[in-house]
C-alpha positions as CSV (number, residue, x, y, z in Angstrom):
1,M,70.6,-34.9,78.4
2,N,72.2,-38.3,79.2
3,A,75.2,-37.6,77.1
4,R,75.6,-33.9,78.2
5,W,76.4,-34.7,81.8
6,Q,78.9,-37.3,80.7
7,Q,80.5,-34.8,78.3
8,A,80.7,-32.3,81.2
9,L,82.3,-34.9,83.4
10,S,84.8,-36.0,80.8
11,L,85.8,-32.5,79.8
12,S,86.1,-31.4,83.5
13,I,88.5,-34.3,84.2
14,L,90.5,-33.4,81.0
15,L,90.7,-29.7,81.9
16,C,91.8,-30.5,85.4
17,A,94.6,-32.6,84.1
18,V,95.7,-30.0,81.6
19,A,95.5,-27.2,84.3
20,W,97.7,-29.3,86.7
21,V,100.3,-30.0,84.0
22,A,100.4,-26.3,82.9
23,W,100.8,-25.2,86.5
24,Q,103.4,-27.7,87.6
25,W,105.5,-28.2,84.5
26,P,107.5,-25.0,84.5
27,R,108.4,-25.5,88.1
28,S,108.7,-29.3,88.4
29,P,108.0,-31.6,85.5
30,A,108.3,-34.5,88.0
31,W,105.4,-33.2,90.0
32,A,103.4,-32.7,86.9
33,V,103.9,-36.3,85.9
34,A,103.4,-37.5,89.4
35,G,100.0,-35.8,89.7
36,L,98.8,-37.6,86.6
37,C,100.1,-40.9,87.8
38,V,98.3,-40.5,91.1
39,A,95.0,-39.8,89.3
40,V,95.4,-42.9,87.2
41,L,96.5,-45.0,90.2
42,W,93.5,-43.8,92.2
43,S,91.1,-44.9,89.5
44,L,92.8,-48.3,89.3
45,V,92.7,-48.7,93.1
46,W,89.0,-47.8,93.1
47,M,88.4,-50.4,90.4
48,G,90.4,-52.9,92.4
49,L,88.3,-52.3,95.5
50,Q,85.2,-53.1,93.4
51,F,86.6,-56.4,92.4
52,A,87.8,-57.3,95.9
53,L,84.3,-56.6,97.3
54,M,82.6,-58.5,94.6
55,H,84.9,-61.5,95.1
56,R,84.2,-61.5,98.9
57,V,80.5,-61.2,98.5
58,N,80.5,-64.0,95.9
59,R,81.9,-66.5,98.4
60,G,78.4,-67.7,99.2
61,D,77.2,-67.8,95.6
62,A,76.8,-71.1,93.7
63,A,78.7,-69.8,90.6
64,Q,82.2,-71.0,90.0
65,R,84.7,-69.1,92.2
66,A,86.9,-66.7,90.2
67,S,90.6,-67.3,90.3
68,A,93.2,-64.6,91.1
69,L,94.2,-64.5,87.4
70,Q,90.6,-64.1,86.3
71,L,90.1,-61.2,88.7
72,L,93.3,-59.4,87.5
73,R,92.5,-59.9,83.9
74,A,88.8,-58.8,84.4
75,C,89.9,-55.7,86.4
76,A,92.3,-54.6,83.6
77,A,89.7,-55.3,80.9
78,E,87.0,-53.4,82.8
79,A,89.3,-50.4,83.3
80,R,89.9,-50.2,79.5
81,A,86.2,-50.8,78.6
82,A,84.9,-48.2,81.1
83,A,87.4,-45.6,79.9
84,V,86.3,-46.0,76.3
85,V,82.6,-46.2,77.0
86,F,82.3,-43.5,79.6
87,G,85.1,-41.3,78.3
88,W,84.4,-41.4,74.6
89,R,81.5,-43.4,73.2
90,Q,78.7,-42.3,75.4
91,P,79.7,-38.6,75.9
92,F,80.8,-37.8,72.4
93,R,79.6,-40.6,70.1
94,A,76.1,-41.4,71.4
95,N,74.5,-40.6,68.1
96,A,77.4,-41.5,65.8
97,V,75.6,-44.6,64.5
98,P,71.9,-43.9,63.7
99,D,69.1,-46.5,64.0
100,W,68.9,-48.6,60.8
101,L,65.3,-49.3,59.8
102,P,65.1,-50.1,56.1
103,D,61.8,-50.7,54.3
104,A,60.3,-54.0,55.1
105,Q,61.3,-56.8,52.7
106,P,59.9,-60.3,52.4
107,N,61.8,-62.8,54.6
108,A,63.8,-59.9,56.2
109,P,66.1,-61.0,59.1
110,R,64.7,-60.4,62.5
111,G,65.3,-57.0,63.9
112,V,66.9,-56.0,67.2
113,V,66.2,-53.4,70.0
114,L,69.3,-52.5,72.0
115,V,68.7,-51.4,75.6
116,H,71.5,-50.0,77.7
117,G,71.9,-50.0,81.5
118,Y,72.3,-47.6,84.4
119,L,74.4,-44.4,83.8
120,C,74.6,-45.3,80.1
121,N,73.1,-44.3,76.7
122,R,72.8,-45.8,73.2
123,G,76.5,-45.1,72.6
124,L,77.3,-48.2,74.5
125,W,76.2,-50.3,71.5
126,N,78.3,-48.5,68.8
127,P,80.4,-51.6,68.2
128,W,77.3,-53.8,67.8
129,M,75.4,-51.7,65.3
130,P,77.7,-52.3,62.3
131,L,77.7,-56.0,63.0
132,L,73.9,-56.1,63.0
133,R,73.7,-54.1,59.8
134,A,76.2,-56.3,58.1
135,R,74.0,-59.2,58.8
136,G,70.9,-57.4,57.6
137,H,69.2,-57.0,61.0
138,A,67.2,-53.7,61.4
139,F,67.9,-52.2,64.7
140,A,67.0,-49.3,67.1
141,A,69.0,-48.4,70.1
142,V,67.2,-46.4,72.9
143,T,68.5,-43.9,75.4
144,L,66.6,-44.4,78.6
145,E,65.6,-41.0,80.1
146,P,65.3,-39.6,82.7
147,A,68.7,-41.2,83.7
148,F,67.8,-41.5,87.4
149,G,64.0,-42.0,87.1
150,S,62.0,-45.1,87.8
151,I,62.6,-48.1,85.6
152,D,58.9,-48.2,85.0
153,A,59.2,-44.9,83.2
154,Y,61.2,-46.4,80.4
155,A,58.4,-48.7,79.1
156,A,57.2,-46.1,76.6
157,Q,60.6,-45.7,75.0
158,I,61.1,-49.4,74.6
159,D,57.6,-49.8,73.2
160,D,58.2,-47.2,70.5
161,A,61.5,-48.9,69.5
162,V,59.8,-52.3,69.3
163,R,57.1,-50.9,67.2
164,R,59.5,-49.2,64.8
165,V,61.7,-52.3,64.4
166,A,58.7,-54.6,63.9
167,A,57.4,-52.2,61.2
168,A,60.7,-52.4,59.4
169,T,60.9,-56.2,59.4
170,G,57.3,-57.5,59.7
171,R,58.6,-59.7,62.6
172,A,58.8,-59.5,66.4
173,P,62.3,-58.3,67.3
174,V,64.9,-59.6,69.8
175,L,65.7,-57.3,72.7
176,V,69.4,-57.2,73.7
177,C,69.8,-55.6,77.1
178,H,72.8,-54.7,79.2
179,S,72.5,-54.4,83.0
180,M,69.5,-52.4,84.1
181,G,68.2,-52.6,80.5
182,G,67.0,-56.1,81.2
183,L,64.9,-54.9,84.0
184,A,63.5,-52.1,81.8
185,A,62.5,-54.8,79.3
186,R,60.7,-56.8,82.0
187,A,59.0,-53.6,83.1
188,W,57.8,-53.0,79.5
189,L,56.5,-56.5,79.3
190,R,54.5,-55.9,82.5
191,A,53.2,-52.5,81.5
192,V,52.1,-53.0,77.9
193,P,49.1,-55.4,77.2
194,G,50.0,-58.0,74.6
195,A,53.8,-57.2,74.8
196,D,54.7,-60.9,75.0
197,A,53.4,-61.4,71.5
198,R,55.5,-58.5,70.1
199,V,58.9,-59.8,71.1
200,H,60.7,-62.9,70.0
201,R,63.3,-63.2,72.7
202,V,65.1,-61.1,75.3
203,I,68.8,-61.5,75.8
204,T,70.3,-59.9,79.0
205,L,73.9,-59.3,79.8
206,G,74.7,-58.8,83.5
207,T,71.2,-57.8,84.4
208,P,70.5,-57.7,88.2
209,H,67.3,-59.8,87.9
210,G,67.5,-60.4,91.7
211,G,69.1,-57.0,92.5
212,T,72.7,-56.2,93.3
213,W,74.6,-55.8,96.5
214,V,76.1,-52.4,95.5
215,A,72.7,-50.8,95.0
216,R,72.3,-50.5,98.7
217,W,74.2,-47.2,98.5
218,S,72.1,-45.8,95.7
219,R,69.7,-42.9,96.4
220,T,68.3,-42.7,92.9
221,A,64.8,-44.1,92.0
222,N,66.1,-46.8,89.7
223,G,69.1,-47.5,91.9
224,R,66.8,-48.2,94.9
225,Q,64.7,-50.5,92.7
226,M,67.8,-52.6,92.0
227,R,68.6,-53.3,95.6
228,L,68.8,-57.0,96.5
229,A,65.3,-58.4,96.7
230,S,63.8,-54.9,96.7
231,D,60.0,-54.5,96.9
232,W,60.0,-53.4,93.3
233,L,61.8,-56.5,92.1
234,Q,59.6,-58.8,94.1
235,A,56.5,-57.1,92.7
236,L,57.8,-57.4,89.2
237,A,58.5,-61.1,89.6
238,A,55.1,-61.7,91.2
239,S,53.4,-60.1,88.2
240,E,55.1,-62.2,85.6
241,P,53.4,-65.3,84.1
242,P,55.6,-68.5,84.6
243,Q,56.0,-69.0,80.8
244,R,57.5,-65.6,80.2
245,A,61.0,-66.5,81.6
246,A,61.4,-69.0,78.8
247,R,61.8,-66.1,76.3
248,F,64.9,-65.0,78.2
249,T,68.6,-65.8,77.8
250,C,70.6,-64.4,80.7
251,W,74.4,-64.1,80.7
252,Y,76.1,-63.8,84.0
253,S,79.7,-63.9,85.3
254,N,81.8,-64.6,88.4
255,C,83.8,-61.4,87.7
256,D,80.9,-58.9,87.3
257,N,82.0,-56.0,89.5
258,I,78.6,-54.3,89.5
259,V,76.0,-57.1,89.6
260,F,76.8,-59.5,92.4
261,P,76.4,-62.0,94.0
262,A,76.8,-63.6,90.5
263,G,73.6,-65.6,90.7
264,T,71.5,-62.4,90.9
265,A,72.0,-62.0,87.1
266,Q,70.1,-65.3,86.5
267,L,66.4,-65.4,86.0
268,P,64.5,-68.5,87.2
269,G,63.1,-70.4,84.3
270,A,65.3,-68.6,81.7
271,R,68.2,-70.0,79.7
272,N,71.0,-68.8,82.0
273,R,74.4,-68.8,80.5
274,F,77.6,-68.5,82.5
275,I,80.7,-66.7,81.2
276,A,83.8,-67.0,83.4
277,G,86.0,-64.0,84.1
278,A,84.0,-61.3,82.4
279,A,83.5,-57.9,84.1
280,H,80.4,-55.8,83.9
281,V,80.9,-53.3,81.1
282,E,83.3,-55.7,79.4
283,M,80.6,-58.4,79.1
284,A,78.9,-56.5,76.3
285,F,82.0,-56.8,74.2
286,V,83.4,-60.2,74.9
287,P,83.7,-61.8,71.5
288,R,82.2,-65.2,72.6
289,V,79.2,-63.4,74.1
290,V,78.7,-61.1,71.1
291,Q,78.9,-64.0,68.7
292,A,76.5,-66.2,70.7
293,C,74.0,-63.3,70.8
294,L,74.3,-62.7,67.1
295,D,73.7,-66.4,66.5
296,E,70.7,-66.4,68.7
297,I,69.3,-63.4,66.9
298,S,69.7,-65.1,63.6
299,S,68.1,-68.4,64.8
């Protein structure tokens, strides 16, 4: 279901573009090209507005202030990453790379559970999966559904993935989570008795641990839960034992156009790691971040 509505959206946009060119080209090729340029320009303007708003809100944050060059580079990188992720990988390649769960071997490398974020599915992780397999790490990538349900509802899916990866390796896995996925992992830890003993570490990339400014406009259940200092987030934090945060490594950026102020992607007591100039979707594919995660999984 998650991939189907993204397929419908991508195909609708493509069909509209084709229809416009077919209608205008015989009369005026210039108008046909101009229409396509306007559509591309509008998407870039919308992306630029996100970054401008993020930069303004970040003025009061303790994180290093992004430079104009960092903002421009991050905006361009995010436009490319979002186009590939939302226009191709997630709608049409969500199941292109299956979970890899070989029979348990003595001294097998630690396994990994991959947890995507809001409006995404397991296709987000397609570039990661061959890297994990090449290193011998068993993995399972979940698709959190319902897409617009409560974050608490995802605990069962994560629990099943953790169980399957642990069975394949005989070891507690590492959870690698992008955006809302990190909150889903925390919700799983709260919901399932003994879950702390079943996970080695949790790595989050751009997760709104303290909420995000942009969620104030959301009307979905999980979107409302991600509002800054929401009742749900406060209850989640209050339920967590102090030692749990030590299991977390949390990456955050001063150019995250979805999770801001930047400091909201930090978790008190966790190993919080700053990456300058990385945008939200892009963060999951920055070579330095990916390599650091792979090294931590192997440690």
